[in-house]
FIBA-86265 format. One record per residue: x, y, z of N, C-alpha, C, O in turn. Coordinates in steps of 0.1 Angstrom, whole numbers, padded with zeros to 4 digits, always signed. Example, Ala and Ser with C-alpha at 12.3 -4.5 7.8 and 13.67 -1.06 7.14 Angstrom:
<sites>
+0132-0057+0078+0123-0045+0078+0132-0033+0078+0142-0033+0085/+0128-0022+0071+0137-0011+0071+0129+0000+0079+0134+0011+0080/
</sites>
This chain:
<sites>
-0062-0808-0586-0063-0809-0601-0056-0822-0605-0046-0827-0599/-0061-0828-0615-0055-0841-0621-0045-0837-0632-0049-0831-0642/-0032-0840-0629-0021-0836-0638-0014-0848-0643-0009-0856-0635/-0012-0849-0656-0004-0860-0661+0010-0854-0662+0012-0843-0666/+0020-0862-0659+0034-0858-0660+0042-0868-0668+0043-0880-0664/+0048-0864-0679+0055-0872-0688+0070-0869-0688+0073-0857-0692/+0078-0878-0684+0092-0876-0683+0097-0874-0669+0096-0862-0664/+0102-0884-0663+0105-0884-0648+0119-0886-0646+0123-0893-0636/+0128-0879-0654+0142-0881-0652+0147-0872-0640+0140-0870-0630/+0160-0868-0641+0166-0861-0629+0158-0848-0626+0157-0845-0614/+0152-0841-0636+0144-0830-0633+0129-0833-0631+0124-0828-0621/+0124-0841-0639+0109-0844-0639+0105-0851-0626+0094-0848-0621/+0113-0860-0621+0110-0867-0609+0107-0858-0597+0097-0859-0590/+0116-0848-0595+0114-0839-0584+0102-0830-0586+0095-0826-0577/+0100-0826-0599+0089-0817-0602+0076-0823-0599+0067-0817-0594/+0075-0836-0604+0062-0843-0602+0060-0845-0587+0048-0844-0582/+0070-0848-0579+0069-0850-0565+0063-0837-0558+0055-0838-0549/+0068-0826-0563+0063-0813-0557+0049-0810-0561+0042-0803-0553/+0044-0815-0572+0030-0813-0575+0021-0821-0566+0011-0817-0562/+0026-0833-0562+0019-0842-0553+0019-0835-0539+0008-0834-0533/+0030-0829-0535+0031-0822-0522+0021-0810-0522+0016-0807-0511/+0018-0804-0533+0009-0793-0534-0006-0797-0534-0015-0789-0535/-0008-0810-0534-0022-0815-0533-0028-0820-0546-0039-0823-0547/-0020-0820-0557-0025-0824-0570-0024-0839-0571-0016-0846-0565/-0033-0845-0579-0033-0859-0583-0024-0860-0595-0028-0855-0606/-0013-0867-0594-0003-0868-0606-0004-0882-0612-0001-0892-0605/-0006-0882-0625-0006-0895-0633+0007-0895-0641+0008-0887-0650/+0017-0903-0637+0030-0902-0642+0034-0913-0652+0029-0924-0651/+0042-0909-0662+0047-0919-0672+0061-0916-0675+0065-0904-0677/+0070-0926-0676+0083-0926-0681+0087-0939-0687+0081-0949-0683/+0096-0939-0697+0100-0952-0703+0108-0960-0693+0109-0973-0695/+0115-0954-0683+0124-0961-0674+0116-0966-0662+0110-0959-0655/+0116-0980-0660+0109-0985-0648+0114-0979-0635+0106-0977-0626/+0127-0976-0634+0133-0971-0621+0127-0957-0618+0124-0953-0607/+0125-0949-0629+0118-0936-0627+0104-0937-0623+0099-0929-0614/+0097-0947-0628+0083-0949-0624+0083-0954-0609+0074-0950-0602/+0092-0962-0605+0093-0966-0591+0095-0954-0582+0088-0953-0571/+0104-0945-0585+0106-0933-0577+0094-0924-0577+0090-0919-0566/+0087-0923-0588+0075-0915-0589+0064-0921-0580+0057-0914-0573/+0062-0934-0580+0052-0941-0571+0056-0939-0557+0047-0936-0549/+0068-0939-0553+0073-0937-0539+0070-0923-0535+0068-0920-0523/+0069-0913-0544+0066-0899-0541+0051-0896-0541+0047-0885-0538/+0043-0906-0544+0029-0904-0543+0022-0903-0556+0010-0900-0557/+0029-0905-0568+0023-0904-0581+0016-0917-0584+0021-0928-0580/+0005-0917-0592+0000-0929-0598+0008-0931-0611+0010-0921-0619/+0012-0943-0614+0021-0945-0625+0013-0954-0636+0005-0962-0633/+0018-0951-0648+0011-0958-0660+0022-0963-0670+0033-0958-0670/+0018-0972-0678+0027-0979-0687+0028-0972-0701+0035-0976-0709/+0020-0962-0703+0020-0954-0715+0016-0940-0713+0009-0937-0703/+0021-0931-0722+0017-0917-0721+0002-0915-0723-0004-0907-0716/-0003-0923-0732-0018-0922-0735-0026-0925-0722-0036-0918-0719/-0022-0935-0715-0030-0938-0703-0028-0927-0693-0038-0924-0686/-0016-0921-0692-0014-0911-0682-0022-0898-0684-0028-0892-0675/-0024-0894-0697-0030-0882-0700-0046-0883-0701-0053-0873-0701/-0050-0896-0702-0065-0898-0703-0072-0893-0690-0069-0898-0679/-0080-0883-0692-0087-0878-0680-0080-0867-0673-0085-0861-0663/-0068-0863-0677-0060-0853-0670-0066-0839-0674-0069-0836-0685/-0066-0830-0664-0069-0816-0666-0058-0808-0672-0060-0797-0678/-0046-0812-0669-0033-0806-0674-0023-0816-0676-0023-0827-0670/-0014-0814-0686-0003-0823-0689+0010-0815-0688+0011-0804-0694/+0020-0820-0680+0033-0814-0679+0043-0824-0685+0042-0836-0682/+0052-0819-0693+0062-0828-0699+0076-0822-0696+0078-0810-0696/+0086-0831-0695+0100-0828-0693+0108-0838-0701+0111-0849-0696/+0111-0835-0714+0116-0845-0723+0129-0840-0729+0133-0828-0728/+0137-0849-0735+0151-0846-0739+0152-0836-0750+0162-0829-0750/+0144-0836-0761+0146-0828-0772+0133-0825-0780+0123-0831-0777/+0134-0816-0790+0122-0812-0797+0116-0823-0805+0103-0823-0806/+0123-0832-0811+0118-0843-0818+0109-0852-0810+0098-0856-0814/+0113-0854-0797+0106-0863-0788+0093-0855-0783+0083-0861-0782/+0095-0842-0781+0083-0834-0777+0072-0835-0787+0061-0837-0785/+0076-0833-0800+0067-0833-0811+0060-0847-0812+0048-0848-0814/+0068-0857-0811+0063-0871-0813+0053-0874-0802+0042-0880-0804/+0056-0871-0789+0048-0874-0778+0035-0867-0779+0024-0873-0777/+0035-0854-0781+0023-0846-0782+0014-0850-0794+0002-0851-0793/+0020-0853-0805+0013-0856-0817+0007-0870-0816-0005-0872-0819/+0014-0880-0811+0010-0894-0811+0001-0897-0798-0008-0905-0799/+0005-0891-0787-0001-0895-0774-0010-0885-0767-0019-0889-0759/-0008-0872-0769-0015-0863-0761-0027-0857-0769-0038-0857-0764/-0024-0851-0781-0035-0846-0789-0046-0856-0792-0042-0867-0797/-0058-0854-0789-0069-0863-0791-0071-0873-0780-0081-0880-0780/-0061-0874-0771-0063-0883-0760-0066-0876-0747-0075-0879-0739/-0058-0865-0744-0061-0857-0733-0075-0850-0735-0078-0847-0747/-0083-0848-0725-0096-0842-0727-0095-0828-0734-0085-0821-0733/-0105-0825-0742-0106-0812-0749-0105-0801-0738-0111-0801-0728/-0096-0791-0742-0095-0780-0733-0084-0782-0722-0082-0773-0714/-0078-0794-0721-0067-0796-0711-0056-0786-0714-0053-0782-0725/-0049-0782-0703-0038-0773-0704-0025-0781-0706-0023-0790-0698/-0017-0777-0716-0005-0784-0719+0007-0776-0716+0008-0764-0721/+0016-0781-0708+0028-0773-0703+0041-0782-0707+0043-0792-0700/+0048-0777-0716+0061-0784-0719+0072-0777-0713+0075-0765-0716/+0079-0783-0703+0090-0777-0696+0103-0782-0701+0114-0778-0695/+0104-0789-0712+0116-0793-0718+0123-0781-0724+0117-0770-0726/+0136-0782-0726+0144-0772-0733+0146-0776-0748+0153-0786-0750/+0139-0769-0757+0140-0773-0771+0141-0761-0780+0142-0750-0775/+0142-0763-0793+0143-0752-0802+0130-0744-0803+0120-0749-0802/+0132-0731-0805+0120-0722-0806+0111-0726-0817+0098-0725-0815/+0116-0729-0828+0107-0733-0840+0098-0745-0836+0086-0744-0839/+0103-0755-0830+0095-0767-0827+0085-0763-0816+0073-0767-0817/+0089-0755-0806+0079-0751-0796+0068-0743-0802+0056-0746-0798/+0070-0735-0812+0059-0727-0818+0051-0736-0827+0038-0735-0827/+0057-0745-0834+0049-0754-0843+0040-0763-0834+0028-0765-0838/+0045-0769-0824+0037-0778-0815+0026-0770-0809+0015-0775-0807/+0029-0758-0804+0018-0749-0798+0007-0746-0808-0005-0746-0805/+0011-0743-0821+0001-0741-0831-0008-0753-0834-0020-0752-0835/-0001-0765-0834-0009-0777-0836-0018-0780-0825-0030-0784-0827/-0014-0777-0812-0022-0778-0801-0034-0769-0801-0045-0773-0799/-0032-0756-0805-0043-0747-0806-0053-0751-0816-0065-0750-0814/-0049-0757-0828-0058-0762-0838-0066-0773-0833-0077-0776-0838/-0060-0781-0824-0067-0793-0818-0076-0789-0806-0082-0798-0800/-0076-0776-0802-0084-0772-0791-0078-0771-0777-0085-0771-0767/-0064-0771-0777-0057-0771-0764-0050-0758-0763-0045-0752-0773/-0048-0753-0751-0039-0742-0747-0026-0748-0744-0025-0757-0734/-0015-0744-0750-0002-0750-0748+0008-0739-0745+0008-0729-0752/+0017-0741-0735+0027-0732-0732+0040-0739-0732+0041-0750-0728/+0051-0732-0736+0065-0737-0734+0069-0730-0721+0069-0718-0719/+0075-0738-0712+0078-0734-0699+0091-0740-0694+0092-0747-0684/+0103-0737-0701+0115-0743-0697+0120-0737-0684+0114-0727-0679/+0129-0744-0677+0133-0740-0663+0147-0737-0662+0156-0741-0670/+0150-0730-0651+0164-0728-0646+0164-0731-0632+0155-0729-0624/+0175-0738-0627+0176-0741-0613+0182-0755-0610+0186-0758-0599/+0183-0763-0621+0190-0776-0619+0182-0786-0611+0171-0784-0607/+0189-0797-0608+0183-0808-0601+0179-0804-0587+0169-0808-0582/+0188-0796-0581+0185-0791-0567+0172-0783-0567+0164-0785-0558/+0171-0774-0576+0159-0766-0577+0146-0774-0580+0136-0771-0575/+0148-0785-0588+0136-0793-0591+0132-0801-0579+0120-0802-0576/+0141-0805-0571+0138-0813-0559+0132-0804-0548+0123-0807-0541/+0138-0792-0547+0134-0782-0536+0122-0774-0540+0116-0767-0531/+0117-0774-0553+0106-0766-0557+0110-0752-0558+0101-0743-0556/+0122-0749-0562+0127-0735-0563+0131-0731-0577+0140-0722-0579/+0126-0738-0587+0129-0735-0601+0124-0721-0606+0115-0716-0600/+0130-0716-0616+0125-0704-0623+0119-0709-0636+0126-0716-0644/+0107-0706-0639+0100-0709-0652+0099-0697-0661+0095-0686-0657/+0103-0699-0673+0103-0689-0684+0092-0693-0693+0094-0703-0700/+0081-0686-0694+0069-0692-0700+0065-0684-0713+0064-0672-0713/+0063-0692-0723+0058-0686-0736+0043-0691-0738+0041-0703-0737/+0035-0682-0742+0021-0686-0745+0012-0674-0743+0016-0663-0741/-0001-0676-0745-0011-0665-0744-0012-0661-0730-0010-0669-0720/-0017-0649-0727-0019-0644-0714-0029-0653-0706-0028-0655-0694/-0040-0657-0714-0050-0666-0708-0044-0679-0703-0047-0684-0693/-0036-0685-0712-0029-0697-0709-0020-0696-0697-0020-0705-0688/-0013-0685-0697-0003-0682-0686-0011-0681-0672-0006-0687-0662/-0022-0675-0672-0030-0673-0660-0035-0687-0655-0035-0689-0643/-0038-0696-0664-0042-0710-0660-0030-0718-0655-0031-0726-0646/-0018-0715-0661-0006-0723-0658+0001-0719-0645+0007-0727-0639/+0000-0706-0642+0008-0700-0631+0006-0708-0618+0016-0711-0612/-0006-0711-0613-0007-0719-0601+0000-0732-0601+0005-0737-0591/+0000-0739-0612+0006-0752-0614+0021-0750-0613+0028-0758-0606/+0027-0741-0620+0041-0739-0620+0046-0734-0607+0057-0737-0603/+0038-0726-0600+0043-0721-0587+0044-0732-0577+0051-0731-0567/+0037-0744-0579+0039-0755-0570+0053-0761-0572+0057-0769-0564/+0060-0758-0583+0073-0764-0586+0084-0754-0586+0096-0758-0587/+0081-0741-0584+0091-0731-0586+0090-0719-0577+0079-0717-0571/+0100-0711-0576+0100-0698-0568+0097-0686-0577+0093-0676-0572/+0099-0687-0590+0096-0676-0599+0090-0682-0612+0095-0691-0618/+0079-0675-0616+0072-0679-0628+0070-0666-0636+0062-0658-0632/+0077-0665-0648+0077-0653-0655+0071-0655-0669+0076-0664-0676/+0062-0647-0673+0056-0648-0686+0065-0640-0696+0066-0628-0695/+0072-0648-0705+0082-0642-0714+0076-0636-0726+0082-0627-0733/+0064-0640-0730+0057-0635-0742+0049-0646-0749+0044-0655-0743/+0048-0645-0762+0041-0654-0771+0047-0668-0771+0058-0670-0766/+0040-0678-0777+0045-0691-0778+0059-0691-0784+0062-0685-0794/+0068-0699-0777+0082-0699-0781+0091-0690-0773+0103-0691-0773/+0085-0680-0767+0093-0670-0760+0100-0676-0747+0111-0671-0744/+0094-0686-0741+0100-0692-0730+0113-0699-0734+0123-0698-0727/+0113-0706-0745+0125-0712-0751+0135-0702-0755+0147-0704-0752/+0131-0691-0761+0140-0681-0765+0148-0675-0752+0160-0674-0753/+0140-0673-0742+0146-0668-0729+0156-0678-0724+0167-0674-0719/+0152-0691-0724+0161-0701-0718+0174-0702-0725+0184-0703-0719/+0174-0703-0738+0186-0705-0746+0195-0693-0745+0208-0694-0744/+0189-0681-0744+0198-0669-0743+0204-0668-0729+0216-0665-0727/+0196-0672-0719+0201-0672-0705+0212-0682-0704+0222-0679-0697/+0211-0694-0709+0221-0704-0707+0233-0702-0716+0244-0707-0713/+0232-0694-0727+0244-0690-0734+0252-0681-0725+0264-0682-0725/+0246-0671-0718+0253-0663-0708+0260-0672-0698+0271-0670-0695/+0252-0681-0693+0258-0690-0682+0270-0698-0687+0280-0699-0680/+0269-0704-0699+0280-0711-0705+0293-0702-0706+0304-0707-0703/+0291-0690-0712+0302-0681-0714+0308-0676-0701+0320-0676-0699/+0300-0672-0691+0305-0667-0679+0312-0678-0670+0321-0675-0663/+0307-0690-0671+0314-0701-0664+0328-0703-0669+0337-0705-0662/+0329-0703-0682+0343-0705-0688+0352-0693-0684+0363-0695-0681/+0347-0681-0685+0355-0670-0681+0359-0670-0666+0370-0667-0662/+0349-0675-0658+0352-0676-0643+0363-0687-0641+0372-0685-0633/+0362-0698-0648+0372-0709-0647+0386-0704-0651+0396-0707-0645/+0386-0697-0662+0399-0692-0667+0405-0682-0657+0417-0682-0655/+0397-0674-0651+0402-0664-0642+0407-0671-0629+0418-0667-0624/+0401-0681-0624+0406-0688-0613+0419-0696-0616+0428-0696-0608/+0420-0701-0628+0432-0708-0633+0443-0698-0633+0455-0701-0629/+0441-0686-0639+0451-0676-0640+0455-0671-0626+0467-0670-0623/+0445-0669-0617+0448-0664-0604+0457-0674-0596+0467-0670-0589/+0454-0687-0598+0462-0697-0592+0477-0697-0597+0486-0698-0589/+0478-0695-0610+0492-0696-0615+0500-0683-0612+0512-0682-0613/+0492-0672-0609+0499-0660-0605+0502-0660-0590+0507-0650-0585/+0498-0671-0583+0502-0672-0569+0492-0666-0559+0494-0665-0547/+0480-0662-0564+0469-0657-0556+0463-0669-0548+0461-0680-0553/+0460-0666-0535+0451-0676-0528+0437-0675-0533+0432-0664-0535/+0431-0687-0537+0419-0687-0544+0407-0682-0535+0398-0675-0541/+0408-0684-0522+0397-0679-0514+0398-0663-0514+0388-0656-0514/+0410-0658-0513+0412-0644-0513+0407-0638-0526+0401-0627-0526/+0411-0644-0537+0406-0639-0550+0391-0639-0551+0385-0630-0556/+0385-0650-0546+0370-0650-0545+0365-0639-0537+0355-0632-0541/+0370-0636-0525+0366-0626-0516+0366-0612-0523+0358-0604-0521/+0376-0610-0532+0378-0598-0539+0368-0597-0551+0360-0587-0552/+0368-0607-0560+0360-0607-0572+0345-0608-0569+0337-0602-0576/+0341-0615-0558+0327-0616-0556+0320-0603-0551+0308-0602-0551/+0328-0593-0548+0323-0580-0544+0328-0569-0554+0327-0557-0551/+0333-0574-0565+0339-0564-0575+0332-0566-0588+0322-0573-0589/+0337-0560-0598+0330-0560-0611+0331-0574-0618+0324-0576-0628/+0339-0583-0613+0339-0597-0619+0329-0606-0613+0328-0617-0617/+0320-0600-0604+0310-0609-0598+0300-0614-0608+0296-0606-0617/+0296-0626-0607+0285-0632-0615+0280-0644-0608+0285-0648-0598/+0269-0650-0613+0263-0662-0607+0273-0673-0607+0274-0681-0597/+0281-0675-0617+0291-0685-0618+0301-0683-0607+0307-0693-0603/+0304-0671-0603+0314-0668-0593+0308-0671-0579+0313-0678-0571/+0296-0664-0576+0292-0664-0562+0282-0674-0558+0280-0677-0546/+0275-0680-0568+0265-0690-0564+0269-0704-0568+0263-0714-0564/+0279-0705-0577+0282-0719-0583+0297-0719-0586+0302-0724-0596/+0305-0715-0576+0319-0714-0578+0325-0727-0582+0323-0737-0576/+0334-0727-0593+0339-0739-0598+0351-0744-0591+0357-0754-0595/+0355-0738-0579+0367-0742-0572+0362-0749-0559+0354-0742-0551/+0367-0761-0555+0362-0767-0543+0366-0759-0531+0377-0753-0530/+0357-0759-0521+0360-0752-0508+0360-0737-0509+0364-0730-0499/+0355-0731-0519+0355-0717-0521+0340-0713-0524+0334-0719-0533/+0335-0703-0517+0321-0699-0519+0311-0709-0514+0315-0718-0507/+0298-0707-0517+0287-0716-0512+0290-0730-0518+0297-0732-0527/+0283-0740-0511+0284-0754-0516+0280-0755-0530+0270-0749-0534/+0288-0762-0538+0285-0764-0552+0290-0777-0557+0296-0784-0549/+0287-0782-0569+0292-0795-0574+0307-0796-0573+0312-0807-0572/+0314-0785-0573+0329-0786-0572+0333-0792-0559+0343-0798-0558/+0324-0791-0549+0327-0797-0536+0323-0812-0535+0325-0819-0525/+0318-0817-0546+0314-0831-0547+0320-0837-0559+0314-0846-0566/+0332-0834-0562+0339-0839-0574+0332-0836-0587+0334-0844-0597/+0325-0825-0588+0318-0821-0600+0307-0831-0604+0305-0833-0616/+0301-0838-0594+0290-0847-0597+0277-0840-0593+0277-0831-0584/+0266-0844-0600+0254-0837-0598+0253-0824-0605+0262-0821-0613/+0243-0816-0602+0242-0803-0608+0237-0803-0622+0227-0810-0625/+0244-0796-0631+0240-0794-0645+0251-0801-0654+0262-0795-0656/+0248-0812-0660+0257-0820-0668+0263-0811-0680+0255-0804-0686/+0275-0813-0683+0282-0806-0694+0275-0809-0707+0273-0800-0716/+0270-0822-0709+0262-0825-0721+0250-0817-0723+0246-0813-0734/+0243-0813-0712+0231-0805-0712+0235-0791-0715+0228-0784-0722/+0246-0786-0709+0250-0772-0713+0253-0772-0728+0250-0762-0734/+0260-0782-0733+0263-0782-0747+0251-0782-0756+0250-0775-0766/+0241-0790-0752+0228-0790-0759+0222-0776-0760+0218-0772-0770/+0222-0769-0749+0216-0755-0748+0224-0746-0757+0219-0737-0764/+0237-0747-0756+0246-0738-0765+0243-0741-0780+0243-0731-0787/+0242-0753-0783+0239-0757-0797+0225-0751-0802+0224-0746-0813/+0215-0751-0793+0203-0745-0796+0204-0730-0798+0198-0724-0807/+0212-0724-0790+0215-0709-0792+0222-0707-0805+0218-0697-0812/+0232-0715-0809+0239-0713-0821+0229-0715-0833+0230-0708-0843/+0220-0725-0832+0211-0727-0843+0202-0715-0844+0198-0711-0855/+0197-0709-0833+0189-0697-0833+0197-0685-0839+0191-0677-0846/+0209-0684-0836+0218-0674-0841+0219-0675-0856+0218-0665-0863/+0221-0687-0861+0222-0689-0875+0209-0686-0882+0209-0680-0893/+0198-0689-0876+0185-0687-0882+0181-0672-0883+0174-0668-0892/+0187-0664-0873+0183-0650-0873+0194-0641-0878+0193-0629-0878/+0206-0647-0882+0217-0639-0887+0224-0632-0876+0229-0621-0878/+0224-0637-0864+0230-0631-0852+0244-0636-0850+0245-0648-0847/+0255-0628-0851+0268-0634-0848+0270-0637-0833+0265-0630-0824/+0275-0649-0830+0276-0654-0816+0290-0659-0814+0292-0671-0812/+0300-0650-0814+0314-0654-0813+0317-0661-0799+0323-0671-0799/+0312-0655-0788+0315-0661-0775+0307-0674-0774+0313-0684-0768/+0295-0674-0778+0287-0686-0777+0293-0697-0785+0293-0709-0781/+0298-0694-0797+0305-0704-0806+0317-0710-0799+0319-0722-0799/+0325-0701-0793+0338-0706-0786+0334-0715-0774+0340-0725-0771/+0324-0710-0767+0319-0718-0755+0315-0732-0759+0318-0742-0753/+0307-0733-0770+0303-0746-0775+0314-0755-0779+0314-0767-0777/+0325-0749-0785+0336-0756-0789+0343-0762-0777+0347-0774-0777/+0345-0754-0767+0351-0759-0754+0343-0770-0748+0349-0780-0743/+0330-0768-0747+0322-0778-0741+0321-0791-0749+0319-0802-0744/+0322-0790-0762+0322-0802-0771+0334-0810-0768+0333-0822-0766/+0346-0803-0767+0358-0811-0764+0357-0817-0750+0362-0828-0748/+0352-0810-0740+0350-0815-0726+0341-0827-0726+0345-0837-0720/+0330-0826-0733+0321-0838-0733+0326-0850-0740+0325-0861-0736/+0333-0847-0752+0339-0858-0760+0351-0865-0753+0355-0876-0757/+0356-0858-0743+0367-0864-0736+0363-0873-0724+0370-0877-0715/+0350-0876-0724+0344-0885-0714+0337-0878-0702+0335-0884-0692/+0335-0865-0703+0329-0857-0692+0315-0852-0695+0311-0842-0689/+0308-0859-0703+0294-0854-0706+0285-0854-0694+0276-0845-0693/+0287-0863-0685+0279-0864-0673+0285-0856-0661+0279-0855-0651/+0296-0850-0663+0303-0842-0653+0296-0828-0652+0292-0823-0663/+0295-0823-0640+0289-0809-0640+0297-0800-0649+0309-0801-0650/+0290-0790-0655+0296-0782-0665+0307-0773-0659+0316-0769-0666/+0307-0770-0646+0318-0762-0640+0331-0770-0639+0341-0765-0637/+0330-0784-0641+0342-0792-0641+0351-0789-0652+0362-0794-0652/+0347-0781-0662+0356-0777-0673+0368-0770-0668+0378-0769-0675/+0368-0765-0655+0380-0758-0650+0391-0768-0650+0403-0763-0651/+0389-0781-0648+0400-0790-0648+0408-0791-0661+0420-0794-0661/+0401-0788-0672+0408-0788-0685+0414-0774-0688+0422-0773-0698/+0410-0764-0681+0415-0750-0684+0426-0746-0675+0433-0736-0677/+0429-0754-0664+0440-0751-0655+0453-0753-0661+0464-0751-0655/
</sites>
């Protein structure tokens, strides 16, 4: 299949490379020359504009920074340029309202569009082990599933357009809150004189167990390999966690849903990012909680 891929950053670059490995012809575009160079090295054909990349594509995949950019790219460069009937898959994490609006515009223009945000981070993007949370029609999902499976280990239809984004922001609000609780618990355990490996051995098989504890432990040398073992570099940047928390808070305000823990998590990550740690892995917040 001929697939255009727009947005070749830390996540998109690995995703596009996995589409090539699966046998697809990938027409890639990014504003950054270095990203295009990496895409070319992985076997993608590269282009100097999104319009050129989507021309003749059977499907378009995008991984972009925010909803405003998603709307602008699809409105200006994809609708009317990609062939009629092309499948459109936006894997960015954006607000639910924009995802629904762009999908409605796509449908009016004759395209099937799905929101398909991901979980799994840079490692998952490179390894092809992402989880995709997909919003769209059942027919669109059936067409999209083989493409997404080339980039992920789990592809789940969350519901109608926008449902993928809803699932992503709710999931990451849990992640942000549980990571802070995990960091606080390790900080307290340390000050109480507990050996941190011993505390991990206990909590990881007790009621305190969570993904933040057992798969992404924020303490170096404890649990499986994680960014904590690399000076909190790589992984999921604190600025991106903060972005997702803000999307959750916006959705909470729009629906009248109280989000006390989500609000406090966003406050803590705001302080962490503004202190110069926006590019630090989000688990690095333990250093400010100790």
